Each structure stands twice: as structure tokens, then as C-alpha cells.
C-alpha positions in Angstrom: 0.0 0.0 0.0 1.3 3.5 -0.8 0.5 6.3 1.6 -0.7 9.5 -0.1 -1.7 12.9 1.2 -5.4 12.2 0.8 -5.3 8.9 2.7 -3.0 10.0 5.5 -5.8 12.2 7.0 -7.9 9.1 7.6 -10.9 10.7 5.9 -13.9 8.4 6.4 -15.0 8.8 2.7 -11.6 7.7 1.5 -11.6 4.7 3.9 -15.1 3.6 2.7 -13.9 3.8 -1.0 -11.0 1.4 0.0 -13.4 -0.9 1.9 -15.6 -1.2 -1.2 -12.5 -2.1 -3.2 -11.9 -5.2 -1.1 -9.5 -4.1 1.6 -9.8 -5.6 5.0 -10.5 -2.9 7.7 -8.0 -4.3 10.2 -5.1 -4.2 7.8 -6.2 -0.7 6.5 -6.0 0.9 9.9 -2.7 -0.9 10.8 -1.2 0.4 7.5 -2.2 4.0 8.5 -0.8 3.5 12.0 2.4 2.2 10.4 2.9 5.3 8.3 2.1 7.6 11.3 5.0 6.1 13.2 7.5 5.1 10.4 10.1 7.8 11.4 11.7 6.6 14.6 12.8 9.1 17.3 16.5 9.6 17.5 18.2 7.6 20.2 20.0 10.3 22.2 21.8 7.8 24.4 23.5 6.3 21.3 24.6 9.8 20.1 26.0 10.7 23.6 27.8 7.3 23.8 29.4 7.7 20.3 30.5 11.3 21.2 32.0 10.0 24.5 33.8 7.1 22.7 35.1 9.5 20.1 36.5 11.9 22.8 38.1 8.9 24.6 39.7 7.8 21.4 41.0 11.4 20.8 42.6 11.4 24.3 44.2 8.0 23.6 45.8 9.3 20.4 47.0 12.5 22.0 48.5 10.5 24.9 50.3 8.3 22.5 51.9 11.3 20.8 52.7 12.9 24.1 54.4 9.7 25.4 56.3 9.3 22.2 57.7 12.8 21.8 60.7 12.4 24.1 61.2 8.6 24.0 60.8 7.7 20.3 60.7 11.0 18.4 63.4 12.9 20.3 61.6 16.3 20.3 60.3 18.7 22.9 57.0 19.6 21.1 54.6 17.9 18.7 52.3 20.3 17.0 49.1 18.7 15.8 46.8 20.4 13.3 43.4 21.4 14.7 40.8 18.6 14.5 43.3 16.0 13.2 42.8 13.6 16.1 39.0 14.2 16.0 38.9 13.3 12.3 41.0 10.2 12.9 38.8 9.1 15.8 35.6 9.5 13.7 37.2 7.4 10.9 38.2 4.7 13.4 34.6 4.6 14.7 33.2 4.4 11.2 35.6 1.5 10.3 34.8 -0.3 13.5 31.0 0.0 13.2 30.8 -3.0 10.8 32.9 -5.3 13.1 31.3 -7.9 15.4 32.7 -6.4 18.6 32.9 -2.8 17.3 35.7 -0.7 18.6 36.3 -3.2 21.5 37.8 -5.7 18.9 40.3 -3.2 17.6 44.1 -3.1 17.9 45.6 0.1 16.5 49.3 0.4 15.5 50.3 4.1 15.5 53.2 5.1 13.3 54.8 8.3 12.0 56.1 8.7 8.5 59.2 10.9 8.4 61.0 11.3 5.1 59.4 8.2 3.6 60.4 6.1 6.6 57.8 4.8 9.1 58.6 4.9 12.8 56.5 2.8 15.2 55.2 4.9 18.0 52.7 2.8 20.0 50.2 -0.1 20.0 46.8 0.8 21.4 44.5 -2.1 22.5 41.0 -0.7 22.8 39.7 -3.5 25.1 42.2 -6.1 26.4 39.4 -8.4 27.5 38.2 -8.9 23.9 40.0 -11.0 21.3 40.9 -8.6 18.5 38.9 -9.0 15.3 40.6 -6.4 13.2 43.8 -4.2 13.2 44.1 -0.6 12.2 47.4 0.9 11.2 47.5 4.7 11.6 50.3 6.6 9.9 50.7 10.3 10.9 52.7 12.3 8.4 55.3 15.0 9.1 54.7 18.4 7.7 57.3 19.4 5.2 58.3 22.9 6.2 61.7 24.1 5.3 61.6 26.8 8.0 61.4 24.2 10.8 64.8 22.8 10.0 66.3 26.4 9.9 64.7 27.2 13.3 66.1 23.9 14.8 69.6 24.8 13.4 69.6 28.3 15.0 68.2 27.1 18.4 70.6 24.2 18.5 73.5 26.7 18.8 74.5 28.7 21.8 72.7 28.7 25.1 69.6 27.0 23.7 71.4 23.9 22.8 69.6 20.8 24.0 69.0 17.4 22.5 65.2 17.9 22.8 64.7 21.4 21.3 63.3 20.1 18.1 59.6 20.8 17.3 57.8 18.2 15.2 54.9 19.5 13.1 52.4 16.9 11.9 50.6 17.2 8.6 46.9 17.3 8.4 47.1 14.2 6.2 47.2 10.7 7.5 46.8 7.1 6.4 44.5 4.6 8.0 44.7 0.9 7.0 42.2 -1.7 8.2 43.0 -5.4 8.2 40.4 -7.9 9.2 41.9 -10.7 11.2 39.3 -13.4 10.7 38.1 -12.7 7.2 39.1 -13.4 3.6 38.1 -9.8 2.6 41.1 -7.6 1.9 42.3 -4.5 3.6 40.6 -1.1 3.6 42.8 2.0 3.1 41.7 5.5 3.9 44.1 8.3 2.8 43.3 11.8 4.0 45.2 14.7 2.5 
């Protein structure tokens, strides 16, 4: 049955015309009731949960970069473009939405690409109590700015000399690769520029 504007008002004349055409009254009213309630109310709890999960993921990524700056990157500062970790977290949630355990079944390998060489930063396990069903490999990219190397050269001389004076600037681009662990389906690559 197709709902039209003249039938949605439940006009008694229209209903009697349909009854004469052989429609059963019980099914007719249930069809009208169905069309009255076909648009579900948004589940606000789901939206809040997804936003909270996204923010937690953003914090995990920022903590990973913070821990890695002195130990693995050898720098004093890591400058991250605005909304980069937010965009990455949203893509991670989107890629995990089709998985049986969702984000809980994710293991994420975080890397940084510097001059075409990937450096491993960290491994993030979203939920250690769940057997991983997929892996994500996140590759941050370094911004190619010639002025940063000049600035590092000048600050490395004189009284500012320190092994950790370098500032690392991340590009707004990243690469995210999804690999299903228990499936014959290939990998999914998302490249953001």
C-alpha cells in the first residue's frame, strides 16, 4: 500500500472507498498507523555514547603522541593540526562500526612517517578483554616545512642547545589501514590529505 496525502488524513470517505475495493478494515488501519510512526525518534543515548567514545579515542591518540615525543621522536614539542585527532577518531569509529565487537575488537598500531620512513610509536588495544577481530594501522605524516629545519639549526647553537629542542609538526594528512583478522576480505585503506 502506498500512503498518499489524501489517505493520511484518515478521511472516512476515502476509507469507505477502499473498503468497497476489497481491503480488510483491520489491515487498512494498521497500515495507516504504520505510516504515522514510520520515522523513529533519534536515540540520544546512542549519540552521547558515540561522542564520548570519540572523545576517549582522541585522548588515547593525544596521549600516544605525548608519550612518544621524548622517547621515540626525540623532540620537545609535537604540533598537531586542529581537529586532526578528531577526524581520525571519527574514521576509526566508522571503520569499527561493521565489526562484530565494534571498537572493542580493535588493535591500533600508531606510526609516524618521516621522510618516507615509518617509525613505530605505539600499539593501542581498545579492550584487552576482547579477542581482536581487526587491526588498524594509523600513519601520521610529518609536515614538510623548510623553516622548521632552519629554526632547529639556530636554536641548537649557543645557550639554547639541547638534544630535545626540536619541534615536530604533523601534517593534516594521515593514512588509516584496516585489516580484518578473521576474514578473507582484503584491507581497507583511507588516505586523508
